[in-house]
N, C-alpha and C positions, 0 to 999 in steps of 0.2 A: 443146445448151443449156448455158449457163454457170451454174455454181453459185457464188453469192457467199457468202462467210463474213463474218459481222459483224466489224468491226474491233475488236480487243481494245485497250482503253485501257491505258496504262502503269500506271494505278492498280490494274487488275484483278490483275496479278501481285503487286503489293505486298499487296493484300487477301489473296490466296492465301498468300503468304509469312507474313503475320501469323497466319492460321489455322494453318498448319503449325507455326510456332514456339510457338504457344500449347499445342500438344500435347507440347512438349519442355521439358526442364529447362535453363534458361540457364547452369547451373553444371556440366553434364555433357556428355559426348560432344563431337562436333564443334561443335555449337551453342555449347557452353561455350567451346571453343577460339576460335571466331570472335568471340564476344562479348568475350573477354579480349584477343585479339591485335589486333582491329580494331573496337572498339566504334562508331566513327564510320561506318565502312563498312557495318557491319551495320545501323545506324540508318538510313543513307541508303537502303538496300535496303528496309527495312521501311516507310519513309515514301514509297517510290515515286520517289525522286530518282534512283536507280540500279537497273539490272537486274543482279542478282548473276551471277557466272560460273556456268556449269552445274555445275562441280565442287563449288561450295558447296551448291547445291540438292541434288545427288546425295548429298553427305555428310549433309545434314539428313534426307534420305529414309532413309539408313542408320541414323541415330539413331532415326527413326520406326519402322523395322523392329524395333529393339531394344525399343522401348516398346510398340508395338501389334501386332507380328508381321509376318512377311514378306508374307502375303496382303494385309493392309490397306495396307502400304507399297507393294506392287506395284501395286495399283489407283491409289493416289495418284500414283505415279511416271508413269503414263501421262498423267494429266491435267496434272501438273506440267510434263512435257516439252513437251506441246502448247502450254500456256499460256506457258511460258518462250520457246519459239521464236517464237510469234506476237507476244508483247510485245517481244522483242528486235528483231524485224523492224520493228515500229512505231516503236520507239525510234530505230533506225538510220535510218529514212526521214525523221525530223524535220529541219528546217533545222539544219545544222551537225552532224548525226549522223555523217556519214562522217568528218569531221575529228576528231570525238571518238573514233571508232574508231581512227583513225590514231594519235592521241596516246596512247590506252590501249595500243595494240600496242607503241609505242615504250617505254612504261613497263614493260610486261610483259617485253619483251626485256631491259631492264636488270635487272629482278628475276630473270629466268632466269639471266643471266650472273652476278649476285651470288650466287645460290644455288649455282650450279656452282662458283664460287670458294670459297664456304664449305665445300662438300662436299669439294673437293680439300684444303683446309687441314685439315679434320678428319681425313681419311685419311692425311695426312702425319704426323699425331700431334702431340700437345702436347709439353710439356717432358719428360714421361715416355716419349714415343715411342708411346704407345698411344692409339688414337682414342677420343674420347668418344662412346659409343654413343647417348646422347640427342641430342647436338648433330648427330651424323651422321643420325639419324632425322629430325630437324626439317629439316635442310638438304636431305635427299632428298625429303621431302614438299613443301617449298617449291619445289624444282626441278621435281618432277612437276606440281604445280599450275600453276606459271608456264608450263610447256611446254603443258599442256592449254589454258590460257587463251590463249596465243599462237595455237594451232591454231583455237580457237573464234573469236577475233577475226579471223583470216585468212578463215575461212568467212563470217563476217558481212560483212566488207569485200567479198568476192567477190560476195555476194548483193546488196549495195547497188550495185555496179558494173553488175550485170545488170539490175536494176530500173529 
């Protein structure tokens, strides 16, 4: 017997993301960072035009744990992961979805290389020869996030090829 799961609309994850972010302070935590560093990207995700990378959702869930506690955030993370995966798969199966993934992967590979270059430059030291700890931390975070996003996009591309 085949069990059919209802298709999740792209808007459902955006609805969930709006619910999640209403529980957070847009001036604090990672949510504050995302709103400050990429307000257009955050808005696109909240409006349902884009599916956010999982690392963004995971960071928001970390903010939620700070606000509501680990147990609450743990329950939310199960639903968030399922909804994110299903919504991303629906997004990727749309006409042009595979090409959009390819383009996004190319962009992330460039961002990954740029972050690695920034990290090397910071560790080589500035005029005083000492690395800037804050610049190093941001470059490291940007590199880690770009690497995670590349891996996520590759998995999504592989899933589209199989489907």
